[in-house]
All heavy atoms as a GROMACS GRO file, in nm:
protein
  629
    1MET      N    1   0.082  -0.119  -0.004
    1MET     CA    2   0.001   0.002   0.003
    1MET      C    3   0.085   0.134  -0.001
    1MET      O    4   0.067   0.218  -0.078
    1MET     CB    5  -0.095   0.000   0.131
    1MET     CG    6  -0.170   0.117   0.135
    1MET     SD    7  -0.312   0.111   0.032
    1MET     CE    8  -0.403   0.241   0.094
    2ALA      N    9   0.181   0.132   0.085
    2ALA     CA   10   0.266   0.253   0.097
    2ALA      C   11   0.346   0.269  -0.039
    2ALA      O   12   0.369   0.384  -0.074
    2ALA     CB   13   0.360   0.237   0.214
    3GLU      N   14   0.396   0.160  -0.092
    3GLU     CA   15   0.468   0.171  -0.220
    3GLU      C   16   0.373   0.223  -0.331
    3GLU      O   17   0.421   0.303  -0.413
    3GLU     CB   18   0.517   0.034  -0.255
    3GLU     CG   19   0.609   0.028  -0.384
    3GLU     CD   20   0.738   0.109  -0.350
    3GLU    OE1   21   0.790   0.117  -0.241
    3GLU    OE2   22   0.787   0.164  -0.449
    4GLU      N   23   0.250   0.190  -0.331
    4GLU     CA   24   0.164   0.242  -0.435
    4GLU      C   25   0.141   0.390  -0.420
    4GLU      O   26   0.138   0.468  -0.514
    4GLU     CB   27   0.024   0.172  -0.418
    4GLU     CG   28   0.030   0.025  -0.473
    4GLU     CD   29  -0.100  -0.048  -0.438
    4GLU    OE1   30  -0.213   0.014  -0.412
    4GLU    OE2   31  -0.106  -0.167  -0.456
    5ILE      N   32   0.124   0.433  -0.291
    5ILE     CA   33   0.108   0.582  -0.266
    5ILE      C   34   0.236   0.651  -0.308
    5ILE      O   35   0.216   0.755  -0.374
    5ILE     CB   36   0.077   0.605  -0.119
    5ILE    CG1   37  -0.052   0.547  -0.090
    5ILE    CG2   38   0.088   0.754  -0.090
    5ILE    CD1   39  -0.091   0.542   0.063
    6LYS      N   40   0.349   0.604  -0.277
    6LYS     CA   41   0.478   0.659  -0.325
    6LYS      C   42   0.482   0.678  -0.475
    6LYS      O   43   0.519   0.784  -0.526
    6LYS     CB   44   0.594   0.579  -0.268
    6LYS     CG   45   0.730   0.642  -0.301
    6LYS     CD   46   0.848   0.564  -0.248
    6LYS     CE   47   0.974   0.621  -0.297
    6LYS     NZ   48   1.092   0.533  -0.258
    7LYS      N   49   0.446   0.572  -0.542
    7LYS     CA   50   0.455   0.584  -0.695
    7LYS      C   51   0.357   0.682  -0.747
    7LYS      O   52   0.392   0.753  -0.837
    7LYS     CB   53   0.421   0.441  -0.754
    7LYS     CG   54   0.541   0.342  -0.737
    7LYS     CD   55   0.515   0.210  -0.797
    7LYS     CE   56   0.629   0.122  -0.772
    7LYS     NZ   57   0.609  -0.016  -0.834
    8GLU      N   58   0.238   0.682  -0.687
    8GLU     CA   59   0.137   0.788  -0.734
    8GLU      C   60   0.185   0.930  -0.709
    8GLU      O   61   0.178   1.012  -0.796
    8GLU     CB   62   0.006   0.770  -0.658
    8GLU     CG   63  -0.063   0.645  -0.704
    8GLU     CD   64  -0.200   0.612  -0.625
    8GLU    OE1   65  -0.241   0.714  -0.554
    8GLU    OE2   66  -0.256   0.509  -0.627
    9ARG      N   67   0.257   0.952  -0.599
    9ARG     CA   68   0.306   1.081  -0.562
    9ARG      C   69   0.410   1.122  -0.664
    9ARG      O   70   0.427   1.234  -0.705
    9ARG     CB   71   0.362   1.083  -0.423
    9ARG     CG   72   0.409   1.216  -0.380
    9ARG     CD   73   0.464   1.207  -0.235
    9ARG     NE   74   0.529   1.326  -0.200
    9ARG     CZ   75   0.652   1.354  -0.238
    9ARG    NH1   76   0.726   1.273  -0.309
    9ARG    NH2   77   0.706   1.470  -0.200
   10GLU      N   78   0.499   1.020  -0.699
   10GLU     CA   79   0.612   1.056  -0.791
   10GLU      C   80   0.552   1.089  -0.925
   10GLU      O   81   0.602   1.187  -0.994
   10GLU     CB   82   0.691   0.934  -0.816
   10GLU     CG   83   0.778   0.893  -0.686
   10GLU     CD   84   0.858   0.766  -0.695
   10GLU    OE1   85   0.836   0.689  -0.798
   10GLU    OE2   86   0.919   0.738  -0.598
   11VAL      N   87   0.452   1.026  -0.970
   11VAL     CA   88   0.392   1.059  -1.105
   11VAL      C   89   0.328   1.194  -1.096
   11VAL      O   90   0.336   1.273  -1.189
   11VAL     CB   91   0.286   0.952  -1.142
   11VAL    CG1   92   0.202   0.997  -1.266
   11VAL    CG2   93   0.353   0.817  -1.172
   12ILE      N   94   0.255   1.222  -0.987
   12ILE     CA   95   0.199   1.358  -0.970
   12ILE      C   96   0.296   1.461  -0.969
   12ILE      O   97   0.278   1.574  -1.038
   12ILE     CB   98   0.097   1.352  -0.841
   12ILE    CG1   99  -0.023   1.259  -0.860
   12ILE    CG2  100   0.053   1.493  -0.811
   12ILE    CD1  101  -0.093   1.234  -0.736
   13LEU      N  102   0.402   1.452  -0.896
   13LEU     CA  103   0.508   1.548  -0.895
   13LEU      C  104   0.568   1.583  -1.029
   13LEU      O  105   0.573   1.699  -1.065
   13LEU     CB  106   0.624   1.506  -0.800
   13LEU     CG  107   0.738   1.605  -0.790
   13LEU    CD1  108   0.695   1.724  -0.720
   13LEU    CD2  109   0.855   1.542  -0.708
   14LYS      N  110   0.587   1.486  -1.101
   14LYS     CA  111   0.652   1.508  -1.243
   14LYS      C  112   0.549   1.574  -1.339
   14LYS      O  113   0.576   1.650  -1.426
   14LYS     CB  114   0.701   1.387  -1.303
   14LYS     CG  115   0.826   1.335  -1.240
   14LYS     CD  116   0.881   1.217  -1.309
   14LYS     CE  117   1.012   1.167  -1.244
   14LYS     NZ  118   1.058   1.048  -1.310
   15GLU      N  119   0.410   1.552  -1.318
   15GLU     CA  120   0.308   1.609  -1.396
   15GLU      C  121   0.278   1.751  -1.357
   15GLU      O  122   0.243   1.832  -1.444
   15GLU     CB  123   0.184   1.521  -1.394
   15GLU     CG  124   0.188   1.388  -1.459
   15GLU     CD  125   0.063   1.306  -1.436
   15GLU    OE1  126  -0.028   1.353  -1.369
   15GLU    OE2  127   0.054   1.197  -1.485
   16VAL      N  128   0.309   1.786  -1.234
   16VAL     CA  129   0.272   1.919  -1.182
   16VAL      C  130   0.392   2.026  -1.198
   16VAL      O  131   0.363   2.134  -1.222
   16VAL     CB  132   0.234   1.903  -1.034
   16VAL    CG1  133   0.217   2.044  -0.976
   16VAL    CG2  134   0.101   1.827  -1.019
   17ILE      N  135   0.513   1.965  -1.196
   17ILE     CA  136   0.631   2.053  -1.188
   17ILE      C  137   0.729   2.021  -1.300
   17ILE      O  138   0.758   1.906  -1.318
   17ILE     CB  139   0.694   2.060  -1.054
   17ILE    CG1  140   0.808   2.166  -1.034
   17ILE    CG2  141   0.744   1.919  -1.013
   17ILE    CD1  142   0.849   2.182  -0.895
   18SER      N  143   0.784   2.130  -1.372
   18SER     CA  144   0.884   2.108  -1.467
   18SER      C  145   1.023   2.105  -1.410
   18SER      O  146   1.037   2.143  -1.285
   18SER     CB  147   0.873   2.227  -1.570
   18SER     OG  148   0.927   2.342  -1.510
   19LEU      N  149   1.119   2.054  -1.478
   19LEU     CA  150   1.250   2.055  -1.430
   19LEU      C  151   1.304   2.193  -1.395
   19LEU      O  152   1.371   2.216  -1.284
   19LEU     CB  153   1.349   1.989  -1.532
   19LEU     CG  154   1.503   1.991  -1.506
   19LEU    CD1  155   1.523   1.911  -1.372
   19LEU    CD2  156   1.570   1.927  -1.611
   20GLU      N  157   1.272   2.292  -1.481
   20GLU     CA  158   1.305   2.429  -1.438
   20GLU      C  159   1.240   2.484  -1.302
   20GLU      O  160   1.303   2.549  -1.238
   20GLU     CB  161   1.273   2.525  -1.558
   20GLU     CG  162   1.358   2.501  -1.679
   20GLU     CD  163   1.512   2.510  -1.650
   20GLU    OE1  164   1.549   2.594  -1.587
   20GLU    OE2  165   1.587   2.413  -1.687
   21ASP      N  166   1.113   2.450  -1.288
   21ASP     CA  167   1.043   2.483  -1.168
   21ASP      C  168   1.107   2.413  -1.051
   21ASP      O  169   1.128   2.467  -0.934
   21ASP     CB  170   0.903   2.451  -1.176
   21ASP     CG  171   0.826   2.547  -1.264
   21ASP    OD1  172   0.873   2.658  -1.295
   21ASP    OD2  173   0.717   2.510  -1.303
   22TYR      N  174   1.152   2.293  -1.071
   22TYR     CA  175   1.218   2.211  -0.965
   22TYR      C  176   1.347   2.271  -0.928
   22TYR      O  177   1.379   2.289  -0.803
   22TYR     CB  178   1.238   2.064  -1.017
   22TYR     CG  179   1.322   1.983  -0.918
   22TYR    CD1  180   1.239   1.915  -0.819
   22TYR    CD2  181   1.441   1.949  -0.935
   22TYR    CE1  182   1.312   1.830  -0.726
   22TYR    CE2  183   1.511   1.861  -0.850
   22TYR     CZ  184   1.445   1.810  -0.747
   22TYR     OH  185   1.505   1.720  -0.663
   23LYS      N  186   1.425   2.315  -1.019
   23LYS     CA  187   1.547   2.387  -0.996
   23LYS      C  188   1.528   2.517  -0.924
   23LYS      O  189   1.611   2.554  -0.831
   23LYS     CB  190   1.634   2.403  -1.119
   23LYS     CG  191   1.688   2.281  -1.180
   23LYS     CD  192   1.788   2.300  -1.290
   23LYS     CE  193   1.749   2.363  -1.414
   23LYS     NZ  194   1.840   2.355  -1.530
   24LYS      N  195   1.420   2.589  -0.954
   24LYS     CA  196   1.384   2.709  -0.879
   24LYS      C  197   1.353   2.671  -0.732
   24LYS      O  198   1.399   2.756  -0.651
   24LYS     CB  199   1.270   2.776  -0.957
   24LYS     CG  200   1.216   2.900  -0.883
   24LYS     CD  201   1.304   3.018  -0.891
   24LYS     CE  202   1.241   3.141  -0.844
   24LYS     NZ  203   1.300   3.193  -0.730
   25LEU      N  204   1.289   2.576  -0.718
   25LEU     CA  205   1.247   2.537  -0.574
   25LEU      C  206   1.382   2.502  -0.497
   25LEU      O  207   1.389   2.542  -0.382
   25LEU     CB  208   1.156   2.406  -0.568
   25LEU     CG  209   1.025   2.440  -0.604
   25LEU    CD1  210   0.937   2.308  -0.620
   25LEU    CD2  211   0.946   2.539  -0.517
   26VAL      N  212   1.478   2.428  -0.554
   26VAL     CA  213   1.606   2.395  -0.492
   26VAL      C  214   1.679   2.535  -0.468
   26VAL      O  215   1.731   2.549  -0.351
   26VAL     CB  216   1.690   2.305  -0.578
   26VAL    CG1  217   1.822   2.291  -0.521
   26VAL    CG2  218   1.624   2.175  -0.601
   27TYR      N  219   1.679   2.621  -0.562
   27TYR     CA  220   1.745   2.757  -0.552
   27TYR      C  221   1.682   2.827  -0.430
   27TYR      O  222   1.760   2.881  -0.344
   27TYR     CB  223   1.741   2.832  -0.680
   27TYR     CG  224   1.792   2.968  -0.672
   27TYR    CD1  225   1.927   2.991  -0.687
   27TYR    CD2  226   1.710   3.082  -0.652
   27TYR    CE1  227   1.984   3.110  -0.682
   27TYR    CE2  228   1.765   3.209  -0.652
   27TYR     CZ  229   1.903   3.221  -0.666
   27TYR     OH  230   1.952   3.346  -0.666
   28ASP      N  231   1.549   2.829  -0.416
   28ASP     CA  232   1.477   2.904  -0.316
   28ASP      C  233   1.517   2.838  -0.177
   28ASP      O  234   1.530   2.916  -0.080
   28ASP     CB  235   1.332   2.898  -0.335
   28ASP     CG  236   1.287   2.986  -0.445
   28ASP    OD1  237   1.368   3.074  -0.493
   28ASP    OD2  238   1.175   2.970  -0.502
   29CYS      N  239   1.534   2.706  -0.166
   29CYS     CA  240   1.567   2.636  -0.052
   29CYS      C  241   1.706   2.689  -0.005
   29CYS      O  242   1.737   2.696   0.115
   29CYS     CB  243   1.556   2.490  -0.069
   29CYS     SG  244   1.390   2.428  -0.079
   30LEU      N  245   1.798   2.693  -0.102
   30LEU     CA  246   1.937   2.734  -0.066
   30LEU      C  247   1.930   2.868  -0.002
   30LEU      O  248   2.006   2.892   0.092
   30LEU     CB  249   2.033   2.739  -0.193
   30LEU     CG  250   2.060   2.604  -0.254
   30LEU    CD1  251   2.128   2.626  -0.385
   30LEU    CD2  252   2.149   2.521  -0.155
   31LEU      N  253   1.847   2.959  -0.053
   31LEU     CA  254   1.837   3.096   0.001
   31LEU      C  255   1.775   3.095   0.140
   31LEU      O  256   1.824   3.160   0.240
   31LEU     CB  257   1.767   3.188  -0.090
   31LEU     CG  258   1.828   3.215  -0.230
   31LEU    CD1  259   1.735   3.294  -0.315
   31LEU    CD2  260   1.969   3.286  -0.216
   32LYS      N  261   1.652   3.024   0.152
   32LYS     CA  262   1.579   3.034   0.259
   32LYS      C  263   1.629   2.950   0.377
   32LYS      O  264   1.628   2.993   0.493
   32LYS     CB  265   1.428   2.991   0.228
   32LYS     CG  266   1.334   3.004   0.339
   32LYS     CD  267   1.191   2.969   0.293
   32LYS     CE  268   1.093   2.981   0.408
   32LYS     NZ  269   0.958   2.952   0.361
   33TYR      N  270   1.654   2.820   0.345
   33TYR     CA  271   1.684   2.730   0.463
   33TYR      C  272   1.835   2.712   0.484
   33TYR      O  273   1.876   2.687   0.601
   33TYR     CB  274   1.620   2.592   0.431
   33TYR     CG  275   1.474   2.593   0.416
   33TYR    CD1  276   1.412   2.558   0.292
   33TYR    CD2  277   1.395   2.634   0.518
   33TYR    CE1  278   1.272   2.552   0.280
   33TYR    CE2  279   1.253   2.643   0.500
   33TYR     CZ  280   1.197   2.605   0.386
   33TYR     OH  281   1.053   2.607   0.371
   34GLN      N  282   1.910   2.741   0.378
   34GLN     CA  283   2.062   2.721   0.400
   34GLN      C  284   2.127   2.856   0.422
   34GLN      O  285   2.252   2.861   0.432
   34GLN     CB  286   2.116   2.646   0.276
   34GLN     CG  287   2.056   2.511   0.245
   34GLN     CD  288   2.074   2.421   0.375
   34GLN    OE1  289   2.177   2.422   0.439
   34GLN    NE2  290   1.975   2.333   0.398
   35ASN      N  291   2.056   2.961   0.409
   35ASN     CA  292   2.106   3.099   0.433
   35ASN      C  293   2.216   3.129   0.338
   35ASN      O  294   2.313   3.200   0.382
   35ASN     CB  295   2.139   3.111   0.578
   35ASN     CG  296   2.023   3.110   0.668
   35ASN    OD1  297   1.918   3.167   0.635
   35ASN    ND2  298   2.034   3.028   0.776
   36TYR      N  299   2.220   3.084   0.212
   36TYR     CA  300   2.308   3.115   0.120
   36TYR      C  301   2.279   3.258   0.056
   36TYR      O  302   2.159   3.298   0.050
   36TYR     CB  303   2.306   3.026  -0.001
   36TYR     CG  304   2.400   2.900   0.020
   36TYR    CD1  305   2.371   2.808   0.122
   36TYR    CD2  306   2.515   2.883  -0.054
   36TYR    CE1  307   2.451   2.707   0.146
   36TYR    CE2  308   2.595   2.772  -0.043
   36TYR     CZ  309   2.560   2.680   0.070
   36TYR     OH  310   2.648   2.573   0.090
   37THR      N  311   2.383   3.333   0.018
   37THR     CA  312   2.360   3.461  -0.047
   37THR      C  313   2.320   3.426  -0.193
   37THR      O  314   2.336   3.309  -0.232
   37THR     CB  315   2.491   3.547  -0.053
   37THR    OG1  316   2.588   3.473  -0.138
   37THR    CG2  317   2.540   3.569   0.085
   38ILE      N  318   2.273   3.526  -0.260
   38ILE     CA  319   2.231   3.502  -0.398
   38ILE      C  320   2.352   3.446  -0.481
   38ILE      O  321   2.345   3.356  -0.558
   38ILE     CB  322   2.176   3.630  -0.463
   38ILE    CG1  323   2.034   3.655  -0.394
   38ILE    CG2  324   2.153   3.620  -0.616
   38ILE    CD1  325   1.977   3.789  -0.436
   39GLN      N  326   2.471   3.509  -0.466
   39GLN     CA  327   2.582   3.479  -0.539
   39GLN      C  328   2.630   3.331  -0.507
   39GLN      O  329   2.653   3.251  -0.587
   39GLN     CB  330   2.705   3.569  -0.518
   39GLN     CG  331   2.822   3.541  -0.602
   39GLN     CD  332   2.798   3.542  -0.750
   39GLN    OE1  333   2.742   3.648  -0.802
   39GLN    NE2  334   2.831   3.442  -0.814
   40GLU      N  335   2.635   3.293  -0.374
   40GLU     CA  336   2.663   3.163  -0.334
   40GLU      C  337   2.564   3.053  -0.393
   40GLU      O  338   2.606   2.947  -0.442
   40GLU     CB  339   2.666   3.150  -0.175
   40GLU     CG  340   2.775   3.222  -0.116
   40GLU     CD  341   2.758   3.233   0.030
   40GLU    OE1  342   2.641   3.235   0.083
   40GLU    OE2  343   2.862   3.240   0.102
   41ALA      N  344   2.444   3.090  -0.394
   41ALA     CA  345   2.341   2.996  -0.441
   41ALA      C  346   2.353   2.985  -0.594
   41ALA      O  347   2.342   2.872  -0.653
   41ALA     CB  348   2.197   3.045  -0.410
   42ASN      N  349   2.384   3.092  -0.662
   42ASN     CA  350   2.402   3.090  -0.804
   42ASN      C  351   2.523   2.992  -0.839
   42ASN      O  352   2.518   2.911  -0.931
   42ASN     CB  353   2.423   3.229  -0.861
   42ASN     CG  354   2.297   3.299  -0.878
   42ASN    OD1  355   2.188   3.247  -0.878
   42ASN    ND2  356   2.302   3.440  -0.877
   43ASP      N  357   2.631   3.017  -0.766
   43ASP     CA  358   2.753   2.934  -0.787
   43ASP      C  359   2.723   2.786  -0.761
   43ASP      O  360   2.777   2.708  -0.843
   43ASP     CB  361   2.871   2.981  -0.696
   43ASP     CG  362   2.920   3.123  -0.739
   43ASP    OD1  363   2.888   3.175  -0.843
   43ASP    OD2  364   2.984   3.180  -0.641
   44LEU      N  365   2.651   2.752  -0.659
   44LEU     CA  366   2.629   2.616  -0.621
   44LEU      C  367   2.529   2.554  -0.728
   44LEU      O  368   2.548   2.442  -0.765
   44LEU     CB  369   2.562   2.608  -0.492
   44LEU     CG  370   2.576   2.476  -0.416
   44LEU    CD1  371   2.718   2.423  -0.409
   44LEU    CD2  372   2.515   2.481  -0.277
   45MET      N  373   2.435   2.634  -0.781
   45MET     CA  374   2.349   2.583  -0.882
   45MET      C  375   2.429   2.552  -1.008
   45MET      O  376   2.403   2.446  -1.075
   45MET     CB  377   2.234   2.686  -0.913
   45MET     CG  378   2.135   2.708  -0.801
   45MET     SD  379   2.031   2.563  -0.758
   45MET     CE  380   1.934   2.558  -0.908
   46LYS      N  381   2.526   2.633  -1.052
   46LYS     CA  382   2.603   2.608  -1.162
   46LYS      C  383   2.685   2.478  -1.139
   46LYS      O  384   2.704   2.397  -1.231
   46LYS     CB  385   2.702   2.719  -1.186
   46LYS     CG  386   2.624   2.841  -1.248
   46LYS     CD  387   2.725   2.956  -1.276
   46LYS     CE  388   2.638   3.075  -1.307
   46LYS     NZ  389   2.732   3.194  -1.320
   47GLU      N  390   2.743   2.462  -1.023
   47GLU     CA  391   2.823   2.346  -0.988
   47GLU      C  392   2.746   2.215  -0.992
   47GLU      O  393   2.799   2.118  -1.050
   47GLU     CB  394   2.868   2.359  -0.848
   47GLU     CG  395   2.971   2.251  -0.807
   47GLU     CD  396   3.018   2.272  -0.655
   47GLU    OE1  397   3.025   2.383  -0.607
   47GLU    OE2  398   3.055   2.169  -0.597
   48TYR      N  399   2.618   2.215  -0.971
   48TYR     CA  400   2.533   2.090  -0.969
   48TYR      C  401   2.446   2.085  -1.098
   48TYR      O  402   2.355   1.994  -1.103
   48TYR     CB  403   2.448   2.091  -0.841
   48TYR     CG  404   2.530   2.037  -0.726
   48TYR    CD1  405   2.592   2.130  -0.644
   48TYR    CD2  406   2.546   1.901  -0.701
   48TYR    CE1  407   2.664   2.083  -0.530
   48TYR    CE2  408   2.611   1.860  -0.593
   48TYR     CZ  409   2.680   1.950  -0.505
   48TYR     OH  410   2.754   1.903  -0.400
   49GLU      N  411   2.454   2.171  -1.190
   49GLU     CA  412   2.377   2.185  -1.309
   49GLU      C  413   2.353   2.043  -1.377
   49GLU      O  414   2.240   2.009  -1.413
   49GLU     CB  415   2.426   2.284  -1.409
   49GLU     CG  416   2.341   2.292  -1.535
   49GLU     CD  417   2.208   2.346  -1.505
   49GLU    OE1  418   2.187   2.435  -1.425
   49GLU    OE2  419   2.112   2.300  -1.583
   50THR      N  420   2.452   1.960  -1.383
   50THR     CA  421   2.450   1.848  -1.457
   50THR      C  422   2.377   1.724  -1.377
   50THR      O  423   2.342   1.626  -1.424
   50THR     CB  424   2.580   1.781  -1.502
   50THR    OG1  425   2.663   1.770  -1.382
   50THR    CG2  426   2.658   1.877  -1.596
   51ASP      N  427   2.354   1.750  -1.243
   51ASP     CA  428   2.293   1.657  -1.160
   51ASP      C  429   2.143   1.677  -1.136
   51ASP      O  430   2.076   1.580  -1.095
   51ASP     CB  431   2.358   1.663  -1.023
   51ASP     CG  432   2.510   1.634  -1.027
   51ASP    OD1  433   2.545   1.530  -1.093
   51ASP    OD2  434   2.587   1.711  -0.976
   52PHE      N  435   2.096   1.787  -1.174
   52PHE     CA  436   1.960   1.811  -1.142
   52PHE      C  437   1.858   1.720  -1.211
   52PHE      O  438   1.751   1.682  -1.155
   52PHE     CB  439   1.915   1.959  -1.175
   52PHE     CG  440   1.962   2.060  -1.076
   52PHE    CD1  441   2.058   2.157  -1.111
   52PHE    CD2  442   1.917   2.058  -0.944
   52PHE    CE1  443   2.108   2.243  -1.019
   52PHE    CE2  444   1.967   2.145  -0.848
   52PHE     CZ  445   2.062   2.242  -0.890
   53LEU      N  446   1.882   1.680  -1.331
   53LEU     CA  447   1.793   1.593  -1.402
   53LEU      C  448   1.776   1.462  -1.319
   53LEU      O  449   1.664   1.414  -1.304
   53LEU     CB  450   1.833   1.560  -1.546
   53LEU     CG  451   1.737   1.482  -1.624
   53LEU    CD1  452   1.608   1.533  -1.636
   53LEU    CD2  453   1.807   1.450  -1.765
   54GLU      N  454   1.884   1.408  -1.279
   54GLU     CA  455   1.881   1.286  -1.191
   54GLU      C  456   1.804   1.305  -1.064
   54GLU      O  457   1.716   1.219  -1.033
   54GLU     CB  458   2.020   1.243  -1.156
   54GLU     CG  459   2.030   1.116  -1.078
   54GLU     CD  460   2.176   1.078  -1.039
   54GLU    OE1  461   2.264   1.138  -1.089
   54GLU    OE2  462   2.180   0.992  -0.952
   55PHE      N  463   1.827   1.417  -0.990
   55PHE     CA  464   1.742   1.442  -0.866
   55PHE      C  465   1.608   1.441  -0.908
   55PHE      O  466   1.515   1.397  -0.828
   55PHE     CB  467   1.791   1.566  -0.802
   55PHE     CG  468   1.939   1.579  -0.771
   55PHE    CD1  469   2.009   1.702  -0.777
   55PHE    CD2  470   2.008   1.466  -0.734
   55PHE    CE1  471   2.144   1.702  -0.741
   55PHE    CE2  472   2.145   1.461  -0.702
   55PHE     CZ  473   2.214   1.593  -0.701
   56TYR      N  474   1.571   1.520  -1.010
   56TYR     CA  475   1.420   1.539  -1.050
   56TYR      C  476   1.362   1.412  -1.090
   56TYR      O  477   1.253   1.371  -1.046
   56TYR     CB  478   1.434   1.635  -1.174
   56TYR     CG  479   1.296   1.651  -1.243
   56TYR    CD1  480   1.197   1.731  -1.169
   56TYR    CD2  481   1.267   1.601  -1.357
   56TYR    CE1  482   1.072   1.762  -1.232
   56TYR    CE2  483   1.140   1.620  -1.426
   56TYR     CZ  484   1.044   1.701  -1.360
   56TYR     OH  485   0.929   1.718  -1.424
   57GLU      N  486   1.425   1.330  -1.169
   57GLU     CA  487   1.373   1.196  -1.205
   57GLU      C  488   1.356   1.098  -1.095
   57GLU      O  489   1.272   1.014  -1.097
   57GLU     CB  490   1.457   1.138  -1.325
   57GLU     CG  491   1.442   1.216  -1.457
   57GLU     CD  492   1.524   1.157  -1.559
   57GLU    OE1  493   1.612   1.082  -1.542
   57GLU    OE2  494   1.486   1.196  -1.679
   58GLU      N  495   1.437   1.113  -0.994
   58GLU     CA  496   1.429   1.020  -0.881
   58GLU      C  497   1.346   1.082  -0.764
   58GLU      O  498   1.332   1.026  -0.665
   58GLU     CB  499   1.574   0.996  -0.836
   58GLU     CG  500   1.656   0.910  -0.926
   58GLU     CD  501   1.794   0.868  -0.868
   58GLU    OE1  502   1.828   0.911  -0.755
   58GLU    OE2  503   1.870   0.823  -0.949
   59ASN      N  504   1.279   1.196  -0.800
   59ASN     CA  505   1.188   1.263  -0.713
   59ASN      C  506   1.244   1.296  -0.572
   59ASN      O  507   1.176   1.283  -0.469
   59ASN     CB  508   1.063   1.174  -0.699
   59ASN     CG  509   0.986   1.164  -0.817
   59ASN    OD1  510   0.943   1.269  -0.870
   59ASN    ND2  511   0.974   1.045  -0.875
   60TRP      N  512   1.367   1.350  -0.570
   60TRP     CA  513   1.429   1.390  -0.447
   60TRP      C  514   1.353   1.528  -0.408
   60TRP      O  515   1.339   1.609  -0.505
   60TRP     CB  516   1.570   1.414  -0.472
   60TRP     CG  517   1.657   1.298  -0.477
   60TRP    CD1  518   1.616   1.181  -0.534
   60TRP    CD2  519   1.790   1.281  -0.432
   60TRP    NE1  520   1.733   1.093  -0.533
   60TRP    CE2  521   1.830   1.152  -0.465
   60TRP    CE3  522   1.881   1.368  -0.365
   60TRP    CZ2  523   1.955   1.107  -0.433
   60TRP    CZ3  524   2.004   1.325  -0.337
   60TRP    CH2  525   2.042   1.196  -0.375
   61GLU      N  526   1.324   1.544  -0.292
   61GLU     CA  527   1.260   1.663  -0.243
   61GLU      C  528   1.358   1.784  -0.261
   61GLU      O  529   1.480   1.768  -0.234
   61GLU     CB  530   1.213   1.650  -0.089
   61GLU     CG  531   1.108   1.552  -0.070
   61GLU     CD  532   0.980   1.593  -0.126
   61GLU    OE1  533   0.945   1.715  -0.140
   61GLU    OE2  534   0.903   1.499  -0.162
   62PRO      N  535   1.314   1.898  -0.302
   62PRO     CA  536   1.402   2.004  -0.321
   62PRO      C  537   1.477   2.053  -0.199
   62PRO      O  538   1.593   2.083  -0.200
   62PRO     CB  539   1.311   2.129  -0.364
   62PRO     CG  540   1.195   2.063  -0.429
   62PRO     CD  541   1.181   1.925  -0.355
   63GLU      N  542   1.412   2.032  -0.076
   63GLU     CA  543   1.477   2.069   0.042
   63GLU      C  544   1.595   1.970   0.080
   63GLU      O  545   1.703   2.017   0.127
   63GLU     CB  546   1.385   2.054   0.161
   63GLU     CG  547   1.263   2.155   0.155
   63GLU     CD  548   1.150   2.113   0.072
   63GLU    OE1  549   1.155   2.012   0.013
   63GLU    OE2  550   1.049   2.190   0.068
   64VAL      N  551   1.576   1.847   0.034
   64VAL     CA  552   1.683   1.747   0.059
   64VAL      C  553   1.796   1.769  -0.041
   64VAL      O  554   1.920   1.763   0.006
   64VAL     CB  555   1.626   1.602   0.025
   64VAL    CG1  556   1.739   1.494   0.030
   64VAL    CG2  557   1.516   1.566   0.137
   65VAL      N  558   1.765   1.808  -0.162
   65VAL     CA  559   1.878   1.833  -0.259
   65VAL      C  560   1.955   1.956  -0.211
   65VAL      O  561   2.077   1.957  -0.214
   65VAL     CB  562   1.817   1.862  -0.398
   65VAL    CG1  563   1.922   1.912  -0.497
   65VAL    CG2  564   1.748   1.732  -0.455
   66ALA      N  565   1.879   2.062  -0.170
   66ALA     CA  566   1.956   2.191  -0.125
   66ALA      C  567   2.038   2.158  -0.002
   66ALA      O  568   2.152   2.200   0.005
   66ALA     CB  569   1.856   2.290  -0.093
   67SER      N  570   1.991   2.073   0.087
   67SER     CA  571   2.072   2.032   0.207
   67SER      C  572   2.198   1.961   0.163
   67SER      O  573   2.307   1.986   0.223
   67SER     CB  574   1.987   1.956   0.301
   67SER     OG  575   1.890   2.032   0.352
   68GLY      N  576   2.176   1.860   0.076
   68GLY     CA  577   2.291   1.783   0.030
   68GLY      C  578   2.391   1.862  -0.037
   68GLY      O  579   2.511   1.848  -0.032
   69MET      N  580   2.350   1.950  -0.125
   69MET     CA  581   2.432   2.052  -0.199
   69MET      C  582   2.507   2.127  -0.103
   69MET      O  583   2.641   2.152  -0.107
   69MET     CB  584   2.349   2.131  -0.292
   69MET     CG  585   2.292   2.062  -0.410
   69MET     SD  586   2.174   2.164  -0.500
   69MET     CE  587   2.274   2.300  -0.564
   70ALA      N  588   2.444   2.191   0.003
   70ALA     CA  589   2.509   2.278   0.093
   70ALA      C  590   2.616   2.201   0.176
   70ALA      O  591   2.717   2.255   0.211
   70ALA     CB  592   2.404   2.331   0.188
   71MET      N  593   2.588   2.066   0.207
   71MET     CA  594   2.690   1.990   0.285
   71MET      C  595   2.790   1.919   0.199
   71MET      O  596   2.867   1.852   0.248
   71MET     CB  597   2.617   1.894   0.374
   71MET     CG  598   2.528   1.954   0.476
   71MET     SD  599   2.458   1.833   0.583
   71MET     CE  600   2.294   1.804   0.507
   72LYS      N  601   2.779   1.942   0.067
   72LYS     CA  602   2.868   1.878  -0.040
   72LYS      C  603   2.860   1.727  -0.029
   72LYS      O  604   2.958   1.655  -0.049
   72LYS     CB  605   3.014   1.930  -0.013
   72LYS     CG  606   3.033   2.073  -0.020
   72LYS     CD  607   3.017   2.123  -0.160
   72LYS     CE  608   3.048   2.273  -0.158
   72LYS     NZ  609   3.022   2.332  -0.283
   73TYR      N  610   2.739   1.676   0.003
   73TYR     CA  611   2.716   1.529   0.008
   73TYR      C  612   2.682   1.474  -0.124
   73TYR      O  613   2.678   1.352  -0.134
   73TYR     CB  614   2.610   1.490   0.117
   73TYR     CG  615   2.666   1.486   0.262
   73TYR    CD1  616   2.564   1.518   0.364
   73TYR    CD2  617   2.794   1.473   0.290
   73TYR    CE1  618   2.617   1.514   0.500
   73TYR    CE2  619   2.838   1.476   0.416
   73TYR     CZ  620   2.752   1.487   0.519
   73TYR     OH  621   2.792   1.496   0.653
   74LEU      N  622   2.632   1.554  -0.212
   74LEU     CA  623   2.580   1.505  -0.343
   74LEU      C  624   2.688   1.513  -0.439
   74LEU      O  625   2.770   1.598  -0.448
   74LEU     CB  626   2.452   1.583  -0.386
   74LEU     CG  627   2.342   1.577  -0.289
   74LEU    CD1  628   2.226   1.660  -0.340
   74LEU    CD2  629   2.288   1.435  -0.265
   0.00000   0.00000   0.00000
């Protein structure tokens, strides 16, 4: 049952949000939750540009991606 709900949520997320919108959410999380400056957030977004499609397709929450980027875990 939980697995079915998770799959439904994944499909809904991809239908509702584009990759560009997803990246914007990650960027906003860097500013809001990680307290990055605009320049720091821009630099980090450029550093991870090639990875966003993978995060998006695997349905990683934007907050999780921003945290991982900030800690250099991703």
